[in-house]
C-alpha positions as CSV (number, residue, x, y, z in Angstrom):
1,M,147.6,211.3,19.0
2,D,145.2,210.8,22.0
3,I,145.2,213.1,25.0
4,G,147.3,210.8,27.2
5,S,150.1,210.8,24.5
6,M,149.9,214.5,24.2
7,L,150.2,214.9,27.9
8,R,153.3,212.6,28.2
9,Y,154.8,214.4,25.3
10,F,154.6,217.8,26.9
11,L,155.4,216.5,30.4
12,G,158.5,214.7,29.1
13,R,159.8,217.9,27.4
14,S,158.7,220.4,30.1
15,P,162.3,220.5,31.6
16,L,163.6,221.5,28.1
17,W,161.0,224.3,28.0
18,V,162.1,225.5,31.4
19,F,165.7,225.5,30.5
20,A,164.9,227.2,27.2
21,G,163.0,229.9,29.0
22,F,166.1,230.6,31.2
23,V,168.3,230.8,28.1
24,F,166.1,233.2,26.2
25,L,165.2,235.4,29.3
26,P,168.3,237.6,29.0
27,L,167.6,238.2,25.3
28,L,164.0,239.0,26.1
29,I,165.0,241.5,28.8
30,A,167.5,243.1,26.3
31,V,164.7,243.5,23.7
32,L,162.3,244.9,26.1
33,T,164.9,247.4,27.5
34,S,166.1,248.5,24.1
35,G,162.6,249.8,23.3
36,W,162.6,252.5,26.0
37,P,163.5,256.1,25.1
38,V,167.1,256.9,24.9
39,G,168.6,258.2,28.1
40,Q,165.8,256.9,30.4
41,L,166.1,254.1,32.8
42,P,163.4,251.4,32.3
43,T,160.9,251.4,35.2
44,Q,158.2,249.1,33.9
45,L,160.3,246.5,32.0
46,W,157.4,244.1,31.0
47,S,155.2,246.8,29.8
48,L,155.2,247.4,26.0
49,A,153.5,250.8,26.3
50,G,155.8,253.5,24.7
51,W,158.0,250.9,23.0
52,S,159.8,252.3,20.1
53,W,162.6,251.8,17.6
54,Q,164.3,255.1,18.6
55,S,167.1,253.3,20.5
56,Y,167.8,251.2,17.4
57,A,168.1,254.1,15.0
58,V,170.4,256.0,17.4
59,A,172.6,252.9,18.1
60,W,172.9,252.1,14.4
61,S,174.0,255.7,13.6
62,D,176.3,256.4,16.6
63,G,177.8,252.9,16.4
64,N,178.9,253.2,12.8
65,F,177.4,249.6,12.4
66,I,177.6,249.7,8.6
67,R,181.4,249.7,8.6
68,A,181.5,247.5,11.7
69,F,179.3,244.8,10.2
70,A,181.3,244.9,7.0
71,N,184.6,244.5,8.8
72,S,183.3,241.8,11.1
73,A,181.7,239.8,8.3
74,F,184.8,240.0,6.1
75,V,187.1,238.9,9.0
76,A,184.8,236.1,10.1
77,V,184.2,234.7,6.7
78,A,187.9,234.9,5.8
79,V,189.0,233.1,9.0
80,T,186.2,230.6,8.7
81,L,187.3,229.7,5.1
82,L,190.9,229.4,6.1
83,Q,190.1,227.2,9.1
84,I,188.0,225.0,6.8
85,V,190.9,224.5,4.5
86,T,193.7,224.0,7.0
87,S,191.4,221.8,9.2
88,A,190.3,219.7,6.3
89,M,193.9,219.1,5.1
90,A,195.4,218.5,8.5
91,G,192.5,216.3,9.7
92,Y,192.7,214.2,6.6
93,G,196.4,213.7,7.1
94,L,195.9,212.7,10.7
95,A,193.0,210.4,10.0
96,R,194.2,208.5,6.8
97,L,198.0,208.9,6.3
98,V,200.3,206.6,8.3
99,F,203.6,208.2,9.3
100,P,206.0,208.3,12.2
101,G,204.9,210.6,15.0
102,R,201.3,210.9,13.9
103,R,199.9,210.5,17.5
104,V,202.4,212.8,18.9
105,I,201.4,215.5,16.5
106,L,197.7,214.9,17.3
107,L,198.5,215.3,21.0
108,L,200.4,218.5,20.4
109,I,197.5,219.9,18.4
110,L,195.1,218.9,21.2
111,A,197.4,220.6,23.7
112,T,197.0,223.9,22.0
113,L,193.3,223.8,23.0
114,V,194.2,224.5,26.7
115,I,196.5,227.4,25.9
116,P,194.5,230.8,26.1
117,F,195.0,233.0,23.1
118,Q,195.8,235.9,25.6
119,L,198.9,234.0,26.7
120,L,200.3,234.1,23.1
121,V,199.3,237.7,22.3
122,I,202.8,239.2,23.0
123,P,204.7,236.9,20.5
124,I,201.9,237.2,18.0
125,F,202.0,240.9,18.2
126,L,205.8,240.9,17.7
127,V,205.4,238.6,14.6
128,L,202.6,240.9,13.2
129,K,204.8,244.0,13.9
130,T,207.7,242.4,12.0
131,G,205.6,241.5,9.1
132,H,204.1,245.1,9.2
133,L,200.5,243.7,9.6
134,I,199.5,245.7,12.7
135,N,196.4,247.8,11.8
136,T,195.7,245.6,8.8
137,Y,193.0,242.9,8.1
138,G,195.9,240.5,8.2
139,A,196.3,241.1,12.0
140,L,192.6,240.2,12.5
141,I,192.7,237.0,10.2
142,L,196.0,235.3,10.3
143,P,196.5,234.6,14.0
144,T,193.4,232.3,14.0
145,A,193.7,230.9,10.4
146,A,194.2,227.4,11.9
147,N,192.7,226.0,15.0
148,G,193.3,222.8,16.9
149,F,189.5,222.3,17.5
150,G,188.7,222.4,13.8
151,I,191.5,219.9,13.0
152,F,190.4,217.5,15.7
153,L,186.8,217.8,14.5
154,M,187.5,217.1,10.8
155,R,189.8,214.1,11.7
156,Q,187.0,212.6,13.9
157,F,184.5,213.0,11.1
158,F,186.9,211.5,8.4
159,L,187.4,208.5,10.7
160,S,183.6,207.8,10.5
161,I,183.7,207.6,6.7
162,P,184.4,204.0,5.4
163,V,187.9,203.6,4.0
164,S,186.5,201.5,1.3
165,L,185.3,204.7,-0.5
166,E,188.9,205.8,-0.8
167,E,190.3,202.5,-1.9
168,A,187.9,202.4,-4.7
169,A,188.8,205.9,-5.8
170,L,192.6,205.0,-5.6
171,L,191.9,201.9,-7.8
172,D,190.2,204.3,-10.2
173,G,193.3,206.6,-10.4
174,A,192.3,209.3,-8.2
175,S,195.0,211.2,-6.2
176,R,194.9,211.9,-2.4
177,W,194.0,215.5,-3.3
178,Q,191.1,214.5,-5.5
179,I,189.9,212.1,-2.7
180,L,189.9,214.8,-0.2
181,W,188.2,217.5,-2.2
182,Q,185.8,215.6,-4.4
183,I,184.9,212.6,-2.1
184,L,185.4,213.3,1.5
185,L,184.5,217.0,1.8
186,P,181.2,216.6,0.1
187,L,180.4,213.7,2.5
188,S,181.5,215.9,5.5
189,R,178.9,218.6,5.2
190,P,177.7,218.3,8.8
191,A,181.2,218.6,10.1
192,L,181.9,221.6,7.8
193,V,178.7,223.4,8.9
194,T,179.6,222.7,12.5
195,L,183.1,224.2,12.0
196,F,181.6,227.2,10.1
197,I,179.1,228.0,12.8
198,F,181.7,227.7,15.6
199,T,184.4,229.7,13.8
200,F,182.1,232.4,12.5
201,I,180.3,233.1,15.8
202,G,183.7,233.0,17.6
203,E,185.2,235.5,15.2
204,W,182.1,237.7,15.1
205,N,182.1,237.9,18.9
206,D,185.9,238.4,19.3
207,L,186.9,241.7,21.0
208,F,190.4,240.8,21.9
209,K,192.1,240.9,18.5
210,P,190.6,244.1,17.2
211,L,191.4,245.8,20.6
212,I,195.0,244.7,20.7
213,F,196.0,244.7,16.9
214,T,194.2,247.6,15.5
215,T,193.8,251.3,16.3
216,K,192.4,252.7,13.1
217,P,188.7,253.7,13.1
218,E,188.2,252.2,9.6
219,L,189.0,248.8,11.0
220,I,186.3,248.9,13.6
221,T,184.4,245.7,14.3
222,V,181.0,245.0,15.8
223,Q,182.5,244.2,19.2
224,L,184.6,247.3,19.3
225,S,181.5,249.4,18.4
226,L,179.6,247.7,21.3
227,A,182.5,248.6,23.6
228,N,182.1,252.2,22.6
229,F,178.7,252.4,24.1
230,Q,179.9,251.7,27.6
231,E,180.8,254.7,29.5
232,Q,183.0,255.0,32.6
233,F,180.5,256.2,35.2
234,T,177.0,256.0,33.5
235,N,175.4,253.8,30.9
236,D,172.5,254.4,28.5
237,W,170.9,251.1,28.9
238,P,168.3,251.3,26.2
239,L,171.0,252.3,23.8
240,M,173.4,249.6,24.8
241,M,170.7,246.9,24.7
242,A,169.7,248.1,21.2
243,A,173.3,247.8,20.0
244,A,173.6,244.4,21.6
245,V,170.4,243.1,19.8
246,I,171.6,244.5,16.5
247,A,175.0,242.8,16.9
248,T,173.3,239.4,17.9
249,I,171.0,239.1,14.9
250,P,173.6,237.8,12.4
251,V,174.9,235.0,14.8
252,V,171.4,233.9,15.6
253,V,170.5,233.8,11.9
254,I,173.6,231.8,11.1
255,F,172.9,229.4,13.8
256,L,169.2,228.9,12.8
257,L,170.2,228.2,9.3
258,G,172.7,225.6,10.1
259,Q,171.3,224.0,13.2
260,R,170.2,220.7,11.7
261,Q,173.6,220.1,10.1
262,F,175.2,221.3,13.4
263,V,173.5,218.7,15.4
264,R,174.4,216.0,12.9
265,G,178.0,217.1,12.9
266,I,178.3,217.0,16.6
267,A,176.7,213.6,16.8
268,A,178.8,212.1,14.2
269,T,182.2,213.2,15.6
270,G,182.5,210.9,18.6
271,V,185.5,209.7,20.2
272,K,187.5,207.5,17.7
273,S,191.1,206.3,18.0
């Protein structure tokens, strides 16, 4: 590659580097702030002199992050797996099966995307209370076990797969269930990874459900642990930033591991009727 080509390459992508810098700037500030001694207000933010891991050790101990990580990981994985199952089955039915009212059902599912979860919290709370699920893992998992976005995402991806594959499988004696789980889902890896990333990150960052549906200390999640670091009148910024960085690491790792499939999944799920 000659100098002119290299120059055009970097100049053409310079706006992306600028936007990336704005995106990573808050994370950089959080990391730099977290290295200051506990209880002190950072005065020279961009100086690495005196940077230490003290805040991370204190935050990990005070925030009970071992239990919080375990609870958040369990809830996030459980909700993600349930959403993958429900979204795959509903998405396949809406993409391939012909029955009266199919478009109406699809429109109703899409309509749920504009309804905030907070608007449904009272009826959901009453249902969970009737089922004796308050202060249990069920209260954190079941309300979001199915999601309209996941159903729409899987439907759109199934529409991009040639129908001839299913017709050939039907001629060979395969059932609809076998076609879904043995043919379509292996081909839908980009969409599944996309759904996994969206759902896992959403559940990991969720504060509302643990705050409303649980009160037991043993059910503490990462977001509840972070909220406990905020005081009414004063804040220990190094401690808070250290806790925030600790809580952010898992979602960053998950996204980096699945970013290639994530991009393919988003690109493949265009608007199809």
